C-alpha positions in Angstrom: -134.7 -39.6 31.3 -132.9 -38.2 28.3 -134.0 -41.2 26.1 -137.6 -40.7 27.3 -137.5 -37.0 26.5 -136.3 -37.7 23.0 -138.9 -40.4 22.5 -141.7 -38.1 23.7 -140.5 -35.3 21.4 -140.5 -37.6 18.5 -144.1 -38.8 19.3 -145.2 -35.1 19.5 -143.6 -34.4 16.1 -145.3 -37.4 14.5 -148.7 -36.3 15.9 -148.2 -32.8 14.6 -147.3 -34.1 11.1 -150.3 -36.5 11.0 -152.6 -33.7 12.2 -151.3 -31.3 9.5 -151.7 -34.0 6.8 -155.2 -34.8 7.9 -156.3 -31.2 8.0 -154.8 -30.5 4.6 -156.4 -33.6 3.1 -159.7 -32.5 4.6 -159.5 -29.0 3.1 -158.7 -30.4 -0.3 -161.6 -32.8 -0.2 -164.0 -30.1 1.0 -163.0 -27.8 -1.8 -165.2 -30.0 -4.0 -168.1 -30.1 -1.5 -168.4 -26.6 -0.1 -169.6 -23.8 -2.3 -166.7 -22.1 -4.0 -166.1 -18.4 -3.4 -163.8 -16.0 -5.3 -160.6 -15.0 -3.6 -161.8 -11.4 -3.5 -165.4 -12.1 -2.3 -166.8 -9.3 -0.1 -167.1 -10.2 3.6 -170.7 -9.8 4.8 -169.9 -7.9 8.0 -168.4 -5.1 6.0 -170.4 -4.7 2.8 -168.7 -1.5 1.8 -165.1 -2.7 1.7 -163.9 -5.6 -0.4 -161.1 -7.6 1.1 -159.0 -10.6 0.3 -161.1 -13.5 1.2 -159.4 -16.8 0.5 -160.9 -20.2 -0.3 -159.6 -21.6 3.0 -161.3 -18.8 4.9 -164.6 -19.5 3.1 -164.3 -23.1 4.0 -163.6 -22.2 7.6 -166.8 -20.2 7.7 -168.7 -23.1 6.3 -168.3 -25.0 9.5 -171.0 -24.9 12.2 -170.4 -23.6 15.8 -169.0 -27.0 16.8 -166.5 -27.0 13.9 -168.4 -29.7 11.9 -168.1 -29.1 8.2 -171.4 -28.3 6.5 -172.1 -30.0 3.2 -173.0 -27.7 0.4 -175.8 -28.1 -2.0 -177.1 -26.0 -4.9 -180.0 -23.9 -3.8 -183.2 -23.5 -5.7 -183.7 -19.9 -6.8 -187.3 -18.6 -6.2 -189.3 -18.4 -9.4 -190.4 -14.8 -8.6 -188.8 -12.1 -6.4 -189.7 -8.5 -5.7 -188.2 -5.6 -3.8 -190.4 -2.9 -2.3 -193.2 -4.0 -4.5 -191.2 -3.9 -7.7 -190.7 -7.2 -9.6 -187.2 -8.5 -10.2 -186.8 -9.6 -13.9 -185.4 -13.0 -13.1 -186.1 -14.1 -16.7 -183.0 -12.1 -17.7 -180.1 -14.5 -17.5 -177.5 -12.2 -15.9 -180.1 -11.0 -13.3 -180.9 -14.5 -12.4 -177.3 -15.5 -12.0 -176.4 -12.4 -9.9 -179.2 -13.2 -7.5 -178.3 -16.8 -7.5 -174.7 -15.9 -6.5 -175.7 -13.7 -3.6 -178.2 -16.2 -2.4 -175.5 -18.9 -2.2 -172.8 -16.6 -0.7 -175.1 -15.4 2.1 -176.5 -18.9 2.7 -173.1 -20.3 3.3 -171.7 -17.5 5.4 -173.2 -19.4 8.3 -171.9 -17.5 11.3 -172.3 -14.1 9.8 -175.8 -14.6 8.6 -176.9 -16.4 11.8 -175.8 -13.5 13.9 -177.5 -11.0 11.6 -180.7 -13.0 12.3 -180.1 -12.8 16.0 -179.5 -9.1 16.0 -182.5 -8.5 13.8 -184.7 -9.8 16.5 -183.8 -6.8 18.6 -183.5 -4.0 16.0 -186.0 -4.7 13.2 -189.0 -4.2 15.5 -187.5 -0.7 16.2 -186.5 0.1 12.6 -189.8 -1.0 10.9 -192.0 1.6 12.5 -189.6 4.4 11.5 -189.6 3.3 7.9 -193.4 3.1 7.9 -193.8 6.5 9.5 -191.6 8.0 6.7 -193.4 6.2 3.8 -190.4 3.9 3.1 -191.2 0.3 2.1 -190.5 -2.3 4.7 -188.0 -4.1 2.5 -185.5 -1.3 3.2 -185.0 -2.8 6.6 -182.7 -5.3 4.8 -180.5 -2.4 3.7 -179.3 -1.9 7.3 -178.5 -5.6 7.4 -176.3 -5.6 4.4 -174.7 -2.3 5.2 -173.5 -3.1 8.7 -174.9 -6.5 9.8 -176.6 -4.4 12.5 -173.2 -3.5 14.1 -172.2 0.0 15.1 -168.9 -0.2 13.1 -166.8 2.3 11.3 -165.6 1.4 7.8 -162.1 2.2 6.6 -163.7 4.9 4.4 -165.2 6.5 7.5 -168.8 5.4 7.0 -170.4 4.9 10.4 -173.2 3.0 12.1 -176.0 0.7 11.1 -176.6 2.7 7.9 -172.9 3.4 7.2 -173.3 7.1 6.8 -170.4 9.4 5.9 -169.8 12.5 7.9 -170.8 15.1 5.3 -173.9 13.2 4.3 -174.9 12.7 8.0 -174.7 16.5 8.6 -176.6 17.2 5.4 -179.3 14.7 6.7 -179.6 16.5 10.0 -177.5 14.4 12.3 -175.3 16.0 14.9 -171.7 15.0 14.5 -168.9 16.4 16.6 -166.2 15.2 19.0 -168.6 14.4 21.9 -171.7 13.5 19.9 -172.1 11.4 16.7 -175.7 10.6 16.0 -174.7 8.2 13.2 -174.1 5.8 16.0 -177.7 6.1 17.2 -179.5 3.3 15.3 -182.9 5.0 15.4 -181.8 8.6 14.5 -179.6 7.1 11.7 -182.7 5.3 10.4 -184.5 8.6 10.2 -181.6 10.1 8.3 -181.5 7.2 5.9 -185.3 7.7 5.3 -184.7 11.3 4.3 -182.1 10.2 1.7 -184.3 7.4 0.3 -187.4 9.6 0.0 -185.3 12.2 -2.0 -183.8 9.4 -4.2 -187.3 8.0 -4.9 -188.5 11.5 -5.9 -185.6 11.7 -8.3 -185.7 8.3 -9.9 -189.3 7.3 -9.6 -188.7 3.8 -8.3 -187.4 2.2 -5.1 -184.9 -0.1 -6.8 -182.9 2.8 -8.2 -183.3 4.6 -4.9 -181.7 1.7 -3.1 -178.8 1.4 -5.5 -178.2 5.2 -5.2 -177.7 4.7 -1.5 -174.6 2.9 -2.4 -173.4 4.9 -5.4 -174.9 8.2 -4.7 -177.8 10.0 -6.5 -175.4 11.9 -8.9 -173.5 8.8 -9.8 -176.6 6.8 -10.5 -178.1 9.6 -12.5 -174.9 9.8 -14.7 -174.9 6.1 -15.2 -178.6 6.1 -16.4 -177.9 9.1 -18.7 -174.7 7.8 -20.2 -176.0 4.3 -20.8 -179.4 5.5 -22.0 -181.4 3.0 -20.0 -184.1 3.4 -17.3 -183.7 0.5 -14.8 -181.1 -0.7 -12.4 -181.2 -4.2 -14.0 -180.2 -2.8 -17.4 -177.1 -0.8 -16.1 -173.5 -1.9 -16.4 -172.1 -1.0 -12.9 -169.1 -1.4 -10.8 -169.0 -4.6 -8.7 -170.1 -3.1 -5.5 -173.2 -1.3 -6.8 -173.9 -4.1 -9.3 -174.2 -6.5 -6.3 -175.9 -4.2 -3.9 -179.6 -4.7 -4.6 -179.0 -8.5 -5.1 -177.4 -8.7 -1.7 -180.6 -7.1 -0.2 -182.7 -9.5 -2.2 -180.7 -12.5 -0.9 -180.8 -11.5 2.7 -184.5 -10.8 2.4 -185.2 -14.3 1.0 -183.0 -16.0 3.7 -184.6 -13.9 6.5 -188.1 -14.7 5.4 -187.4 -18.4 4.8 -184.5 -19.4 7.0 -185.2 -23.2 7.1 -185.2 -23.3 3.3 -181.6 -22.2 3.3 -180.3 -24.4 6.1 -180.8 -22.1 9.1 -182.4 -23.6 12.2 -183.3 -20.7 14.5 -186.2 -20.3 16.8 -187.7 -17.2 18.5 -185.9 -18.0 21.7 -182.6 -17.6 19.9 -183.2 -14.1 18.8 -181.9 -11.1 20.8 -184.8 -9.1 22.3 -185.2 -5.3 22.5 -184.0 -4.1 25.9 -186.5 -1.9 27.9 -185.1 1.6 28.5 -186.2 4.8 30.2 -185.1 8.2 29.1 -183.8 11.2 31.0 -183.6 14.6 29.5 -180.3 16.5 29.9 -180.2 20.3 29.2 -177.0 21.1 31.1 -173.4 20.1 30.6 -172.4 16.8 32.2 -168.7 17.0 33.1 -168.3 13.4 34.0 -170.6 10.7 32.4 -169.2 8.1 34.8 -170.5 10.0 37.8 -173.7 10.8 35.9 -174.4 7.1 35.2 -173.8 6.2 38.9 -176.1 8.9 40.0 -178.8 7.5 37.7 -178.4 4.1 39.3 -176.5 2.4 36.4 -173.0 1.9 35.2 -170.9 3.7 32.6 -170.8 0.5 30.6 -174.6 0.4 30.3 -174.7 4.1 29.6 -172.4 3.6 26.6 -174.3 0.4 25.5 -177.6 2.3 25.3 -176.1 5.5 24.0 -173.3 4.7 21.5 -173.7 8.2 20.1 -172.0 9.6 23.2 -168.4 9.6 22.0 -166.6 11.0 25.0 -166.8 10.7 28.8 -168.4 14.1 29.1 -171.3 15.9 27.3 -171.2 19.6 26.6 -174.7 21.0 26.2 -175.2 24.3 24.4 -177.9 26.8 25.3 -181.5 25.7 24.3 -180.3 22.2 23.5 -181.7 19.1 25.2 -180.5 15.5 24.9 -182.5 12.3 25.6 -180.3 9.7 27.2 -181.4 6.1 27.4 -180.9 4.1 30.6 -181.9 0.6 31.7 -185.6 0.6 32.6 -184.8 -1.2 35.9 
């Protein structure tokens, strides 16, 4: 038995060594096949915060859902491109190369981009009418995609929700933000708030491309950059890496979303997440226990939170003359 145990241990060790050698060799080979990424490339799910992103991690994300490595190829850059009806000057070499880079990065972040497409099936039909009602070009729906990947996350800097709104900015844009309620987590109200900012930025700069860039840098910061560098367009500015990539990341996700098959994404209508039907109840009195409230409404606390992520506590204090609309499953 002792001899058999030693032999078995030796066989396991040999298998582990061979497995490690095979994996390492595979990685080295694929470094020449899969699109290279900088060691500090931004991760798509958190566009605000750059993080260490190693080549091995990039290679890992270049595998499909079954773990099969996806061969890389150089992508054809469209001959023309526009954002919100404004032409992108792709004839300028650095503009072309910056767009080319983002097109490749987002095309080869397979899992991240694929799930953005899935979530877009649920949320874009709800976001688009709000943009239209506020006079904001439809292309700005792609801003929510690059800001948050349509996830209600909080960045390390404290930016929250689909539109990654900071607390002070949110209050300035009319959102209620307190311990029990944070409307930055409400995708539709946050879209309304983003529209207010974008309209004001467009009034200030006179074009939508600069308005988009100012969403990342701020209107004051964008204004100073234009004044200091004595230029008039986003594409002529020398900017920090984040703002310098910002519009190009929107352009890339727009192109991929509109032509998924061209960039290697096989996704059908049935794969997309659908909007979930809801009904609304109005609440104008304090709810001491949202668990009991959800049960009384014929649903669960989990679903209450799913449809109302802006409810940040297990109770809701309602001030005089204030009414909240709470979404609940339609059936």
